[in-house]
N, C-alpha and C positions, 0 to 999 in steps of 0.2 A: 511486339518486342520493344522493350525499353533498353536503349544502348547508352552506356556511359563511356565516352571516348576520351581517354587521356586527360581527365579533369584536374586542373591545378587551381587552388585557391590560396591566396595570401591575405592575411588580415593583420594589420598593425605591424607589417614587416616580418611576420612569422608565417611560414608555410604550413597551412592546415591540411590541405590535400595535395599530394605530390604525384601528379600524373596517374590518377586512379582510373581503372577501366573495369567494366563488368557488363554482362548482358542478362536481362531479366525477361524470360519468355512469357507470353500471355498466360494468365491464370496461375502464375507462380505465386508461392507464399514465402516471402523472404523475411528473415529476421536480420536486421542490421544491428550489429553489436560492436562494442569496443569500450575501452576504459573511458571514464569521465574526461572530457576535454579532447577526445581523440578526433572529433570533427563530424560526428554522426548527424547532428542537427544542421551543421553547415552543408553537408551533402544533401540533406532533405530539402533545404532552402534552394539549392541549385536545381534539384529535380522539379520543384514547383515554379521556378522562375523568379523567386524573390531575391536571388543573389546571382550575379553574373560571374562566371569563372574567369580567372586570368588567362586560362588556356584550356583548350579542349571544348567539347560540345556534348549536349544531351539530345538523343534522338528519341522522340515519342511517336506512338502510333497516331496517324491522322484522325482527327475528330474524337480522340479519347478524352473522356471526362475525368479530370483529376480531382480528388477530394482530400482536403487537408484542413485541420482545425486552425482557425484564426487565432492569433496570439491574444486578442482582446475577447474577453468573455461577453456573451450577449447580455443586454440590460434593457431596462424600460418597463413599461406597464403591460406588455404582452405576457402571456402565460407560457410556461414550458411547452405545453401542448401546441399552442399557436406557433411558437418559434420552430418546433420540429416540423410541423406541417408546411410552414413557409419555406423550408429548405428545398422542397420539390418545386422549383421556380416554374417549370413548365406547367405543372398541374395548377398552380396558383394563377398563372396568366390565362390558361384556358378557361378556368372557372369564371374569372373576372370577365373575359370576353363573352362567354356564353350568356351572362346576365343581360347584356345590352345588344347582343347580336340579333338582327332582324332578317338576315339573309338565310333562308331555309337550307340552301346548299352548304353554306359555311357552317351553319349550326350543326348540320349532320356530320360534317368533317370533324368538328370539335368533339362531338360525342363519340365518334369512332376512335379518335385519338385518346380520349379519356379512358375508354374501355381498353385500348391497347396498352396503356401505361398503368392499368389497374388502379385508376385514380379513386374509385369509390370505396376501395378497401383501405385507403390511406389512413383514415382516422384510427382504425383498429390497429394497423401496423405501428403508427406513431405511439399509441397507448402502450402496446406491448414493449416497444423499445424503452420508453420512459419507465415503465414498471420494472423492467430488467435492470435499469440503472438506479433503482432505489426510490423512484417517485410514486407514491401512492396516488389514489384518485384525487384526494384533496390537494396535494402538492402540485399536481399537474394543472390545477386551475388557479394557482396563486400567481401574482405578478412576479416577474423575474427579479425586480429590485428587492424583493423580500428575502432573497436567498443570498448565502455567502458566496464568495468567489469560487470555492471548490464545487458547490452545487451548480453554479452557472456554467462551469467547465463541463459538467456532466451533460447539461443541456446542449452545449456546443458539440459534444461527442455524439449525443443522440441525433442531432440534426444531420451530422455528417453521415452516420450510419443509415439514416432514413433516406438520404439523397442517393444512396447506392451508386457511387461513381464507378467508372470502369477500372480506375486505378486508385486504390485506397491507401493513403499514406498516414501512418499513425506514429506519433512521437510520445512515448511513455504514456499510453492511454489509460493505464491503471493507477496512475499516481494519485488521482482524486477519488478512487473507488475503494469501497470496503471489500472484504473477501467475497461476500455473496454476489456483489455486482461484478467483480472480477471473474468469478466463475461463469456468470451469465454471458459476459463479453466474450470469454474464451469459446463458449458454446456457439455464440453467434458467428464469430470469425471462422470457426471450423466449416460452416456451411456457406461462407461468403463466395459468391460466384465469380467475382472479378479478380484482378491482380492485387496482391496485398504486399506492402512493404511496411514493416513495423519495427520501430526502435523500441526495444524493451530489455529490461534486466530481470524479468520474471522467468525463471528457469522453467517452470511448469508450462507457462504460456508458450514459450519457445519450443518446448518439446511436443506439445499437443497440437499446435496450430501451424507452424511453419514447416516447409520441406527443404529449405535452403538457408544457410547462414552466410552472410557477408560480414567478414571480420575486418574492422578498420583499425589498423595499428601503425604507428609511425608514419602516417600519411599515405599508407598503402592499403589496398583492398585485397583480401584473399577469400575465395569462394569455397565453401564446404557443403557437401550434400548432407541432408538429414537435419534433425533438430539439434538442440543444444548439447545433449549428452553425446551425440555422434560427433559434434564439433569438438568437444573436449577430448574425446579419444583420438581423433585425427590430429588435433593440435599437439597432444602429448607425443604421438608418433613422429610428427614433423619436428618437434623440439629435440627428440632423441636423435633423429637423423641429422639435424643441424649441428648438434653437439658433437656427433661422431665425425661429421665432415669438417668441422672447425678444428677438432683435435688432429685429424689427418693433415689438414692444411698447415696448422702450426708446426707440425713435425717436418713437413716438406719445406716450409719457410726456414726453419732452423738449419736443415741440411744445406739449402742453397746459400744461406748467409755464411755458413761455415766454409763452404767450398769457395765462395767469392773471397772471403777473408784470407784463405790459405793460398789461393792460386793467382790472385790479381797481379802480384809483383813478379811472377815467373814468366818469362817470354814464351816458354813452350805451352803454357796453359792459360795465357792472358786472354786469348780469343774465347776459349770455352768459359772462362770466368765472366767475361763481358756478356756473353750470351745468357748466362744464368742470372746475371745482374738485371738484364732487361726482362727476363722472365719473372724475376722477383718484383720488379717495379710494376709489371702489368697484372700481377696476381690480385684479384678482387677479394678483399677480406670478407670472410663469412662472419656475420654478427653473432655474438653469443646471445643465447636466450636468457635475458635478465629478468628476474622478478623485481618489481618495484619495491625498494626498501621502505618507501613511505606508506605502503599499504599495511597499516599497523593499528590494531586495537588490543590494548592490554589493560584490563580493568584491575585496579589495585584491590587486593583481597582485604575484607574488613576483619576487625577483631571479633572473637567469638561471642555470641549472645545466646542465652538459654531460650529454647522455644516456649511458647509461640512468639513470633514477632508481632502479629496482629490477630485479634479475634473480633469478629462482628457477630452480635447477637440480636436478631430481629431489628437490625438497624435500618433507618430510612435516610435518604439523602436527596437533596434537590437544591433549588434556587429560590430565595425569598420564602414564600409560604407554600410553594408548589413542590411536592415530592416527585422526583423522577424515578427513583428506585425504592422499593420497600421490601420488608421481610428478608433482609440480607443476613445470611448465616454463612460465615466463612472463617476458616482458620488458615493462617499463613505461617509456615515454619521457615527457619533460616536457609534451608536447602531447596525450597520449592521453586518450580519452574511452571508458571501458570500463564496460559494464553487466554485472553478474553475474546470470545466469539460473539457475533451478532451484527446486525446491520448498523450503519451509521445512523445516529439519532436515537438509538435504543438506550444509550446511557453508559457505554463503555468508558468514555472519557470521564464522565461524572463519577463512576466507581473508582477510576484511577485517581482522581483528585481527592476522593474521600480517603483512600489508602495512603496518599501522599500528605494527608493532613492539611490540604488546601481548602477542604470543605469539612464542616463539622456535621456529625449525624443529627438529623432533625428528631429522630425517635430512636428507641432502642439503645444499645450500648456498643461502644468500640473501645477495646482495650489494646494499647500499643506499648511496646517496650520503651521505657523512658530514655534509654541510651541508643535507640535505633536511629541511624542516619539514612536518609532517603535521597537517591538521585533520580530526578524526574525529567525525562527527555520528551520534548514536543517539537513540532515543526516551527512553532512560533519562535523558539529560541534560536533556530538556524536563521530565520528571517530577520531577527532583531539584532544580530551581531553588527557592531559598528564597522562599516566597510572601510573607514579611513584609519582604523587601528590594526595592529599586528596581533597574531596569536600570543606573542610574548606579552604585549600590553594587556590583553584581555585576561590572561592567566595571572599576571602580576597583581592586577586589581582583585581578582577573585581569591587569590591566596595571600591576601594582605598580611604582613608579618612573617611570611615564610622566606627562607633564604633564596637567593637567585638560583642556587643549585637545585633546590627542591622544585622550584617553578619550572626550570628547564627539564628536570627529570619527568615531571608529569606530562609536559608537552611531548617529550620523546616517546612516551608510552603510546602515543597516537600518531607518530610519524612526523612530528614537527620539531626536527632537530636541525642544527646548522642554519642555513639561510632561510629555510622554510618557516622558522619561528619568527622571522622578522619581515615576512612578506605581507603586504597589505591584504586584509581580508577581502577587499573588493576584487582582488586578482585571483582569489582561490576559486576552485570549482565548487559546485554544489556538494559533491561528496566530501571534499576537504572541509567545507564549512560544517557539515554534519559531524565529521570526526572531531572538529574543534569543540562543537557543542557537547559532544559526549565526554571529551577531556575535561571540560569545565564542570559538568554535573558530577563527575566522579573524583574530583580533586580531594575530597575528604574521605575516600574509601567507604562508600555507603554500604549498609547491610542489605538494602533493598534497592534494586534498579527497576524503575517503571519506564518502559520504552513505548511511546505512542507513535507508531508508524516510523521507525528509525531508518527504513531502507529506501525511502522515496528518492533520495539523491545519490544512492550508492549503486555502482555497477555490479555485475555478477561476481567478480572476483572479490570486491570489497564486502559483499554480502556473505560470501563464504568465510572471509576472515572474521567478520562480526559473529557469525554462528560459532566459530571455533573459540573466540574470546568469551562468549557467553557460556559455553560449555566448560571452559576452564575457570570461570568466575566462581568463587566459593560462597557468594551471597545468594539471596533470593532474587527472582526475576518475575516481573509482571509484564507480559508482552501483548501489545495490540498491533496486529500486522495483517495486511492483505496478502503477504507473501507466504503461501501455505508451505513452501519448501522450508522456510525458516521456522515456521510454527512446528512442523513435523520433526525437525532436527533438534529443536530447542526445548519445547514444552513437554512436560510429563503429566500435567493436569490441564483440563479444558473446562472453562466456565462460560456458560451461555448466558448472555445478557439479553433478555427478551421479556415481553409482557410485564414490564415494570418491576422486574426483579432479576436476580442472578443466581443460577443454580449450577451445580457440577454437571458437566455433560459426560455421560457414562461411556461413550464410544471413543473411537480414534478420530483424527482429523479426516481420514478417508470416509469414515461413517458419516461425519458431518457433511462432507461434500456430497455424498450420496443423498443425504436428507435434503440439502438445498436444491439439488438437481432433480429430485423426485425419483431417484434410482433405487431407494431402499425399500422397494416393494417386496412382499413375500415371494420367495422363489417358487417357480413352477415345480410341481411334483410333490409339494407338501400335502399331507393328508388334509382334506377339508374338515372343517369343524362339523361335528354331528348336528343334524337339525334338531331343534327343540320342538316339543309339542306345544299346542296352543296355550295350555294352562301355564306351562313353564315360561313361555314368552310373555304372557300377561303379568305373571309375578315379577319378572325382570323389569318390565316396563313400569310397574307400580313402584318397585324399589328405586329405579332411576328417578322417577318423579319425586319421590320423597327426598332422595339425596339432593336433587337439584333445588328443591324447596328449602332444605337445610342450608345449602350454599348461599342461596339468595338472602335468607334471614340473617345468616352470619355476616354477610357483606353489609347489610343494612345496619346491623348492630355495630360493626367495626367503624362504619362511616359516622354513626351517631357519637360513639365514644371518642373518636379522633376529633370531632367537632367540639365536644365538651372539653377535652384536654387543651385544644388550641385556644378556646375561650378563656380558660383559667390562666394559660400562659400569657395571654394578652393582658389580663387583669393584674398578674404579678409584675409584668414588665412596665405597665403604665396604669397605676391605680386610678388616676384621675379620669381615664377614658374607659373604665370598666363597664361592662354591660349591666343592664338593670338587675339581672339575677345574681350578679356578684357585687353589686354596689353595697358598701358598708361592711362587707365580710372581711375579717382580719386575715393577715397573711398566713398565720398558722392554720386557720380553717381551710383556706384555699389550697395549701399544700396537702392537707389531709384528704380533701376531696379529690385532688389530682391523683394521689396515690391509689385511692379507691378505684377511680376510673381506669388507671393504668393496669390494675389487677384484672378488672373486668375485660379490658382490651386484650390482655394476654389470653384469658379464657376464650374470648370470642375468636381470636386468631387460631387457637388450638382446635376449636369446634369447626372453623372454616377448613383447616387442613384435613381434619378427619372426614368431613362431609365431601370434600373435593376428591380425596382418595377413594372414597366409597363410590362416588359418581363415576370416576375413571374406570373402576373395576366393572361397573355395570354396563358402561357403553363400549368397553373394549371388545 
């Protein structure tokens, strides 16, 4: 049993936790939720002993192993695989001792203990965890310093999960994950045998993993049974009860005040009036349930543009001379709501940057409306906000030439009115900074909003407000998010970025989740396919072989033609460094050759598509 006894924490003269108490039984699965800045991470630090409370105490089970992700991401030349394995310190120590142990009795004890802790299956368990978190076999063998901070935090999460502590404490574990890894993590936590306390704003994770909600609000903890949806229902019921109780109390207070006012001066009723005055003074006020007026997202609607906004025709995009995505065909209309699906590293952000005109197509064509304005949100914009400036200063610079009234009106759309507009950014919560970044990118009423993980710093209520604002927005939206609740409520088209291209996904987000989790297998009871005779099977095999051969030949032809076109492009860009076969060829002839190769490439790609479809039919 974990017992939180009357914990009070004050930071910077402000009370963060005010006498909070709760009891967490062994094996419980608790979701710790609350608005940004409510004190969730502060309570977590008290639980792990990083922060001493001003009052109260935490009681933990004796010898219980607590697990919590360190604030600093792992680094160095070790690989993710080595870092995860090293998290089991007992196994590491026993294996090291076994290498030098000469005492047969002690060596026997060591091997018995290694068997008891399942040490010999550790490498496969570590690989499974890393694969679930998005690391393929090659990535697992790369040095940690070759990864970004977000990927390093995945390693830290993997090490924590591998160490299997008795009490697992997680603070926003999905912030650095894509949708696919978030789904894997949720599945992993469902079967976790220890006690789990998780801070999360993922509605689906809270519904599917936890059985208890601890709600932190105004420095107080309230316990609710069930997942997040159950909490919402109970909170709504409690709010209604509080509102009714406050209305009744206000009416009683008014009656008492009226009686005291009318009868205090009369000798015959002075004593009764005095008694009622004491009752009035002792009456504890019932706080009204107030919605936060600063919880605001209001995207300005753009002027109307004729469709389409953007058209991609066999476009390719990448960095330098390396294409990341090819054969892109996409049409985007003014009222589209598209979610990009696919693992991190597959090219979702690259496609978003192409649509935002931050990258130019390397091949093919991209047509975009000349009058289209784009608002592009990324986490980098949140992190790069000047902390020693105010929202008003940021917006004034961004809207140079606009009137002070227009600047304040745009800030007000996102909850930065009055004193909030002049609060230093360094004192804003992560969610408030995200709202400021959204206010900045929408200052000119964009026709297209591209949002890359907009919810990482937003609590559940803020996410719901964002969903509502996106649904009210009259422009187009491209969404990259691991929050499937937001994807489900916002997107009406799904595009899967995978295998070096992007294609429309024909199913729903639930179908995609089934695909990721391997649950979309044919249902039992379906009639089995009729068995083919030997001759028919042989014909199918030969047809598949021919189709596969055509695919291979088409791929070789495409690669050769792309090489020819790249060589001509180099000669056109830098005539002095042209290859031998283009030396001395004039510009007009080079352009003519390039056009010919481009036509051949289009034919080759059509042949590739036809052969691929034929092959899919044969192997289906």
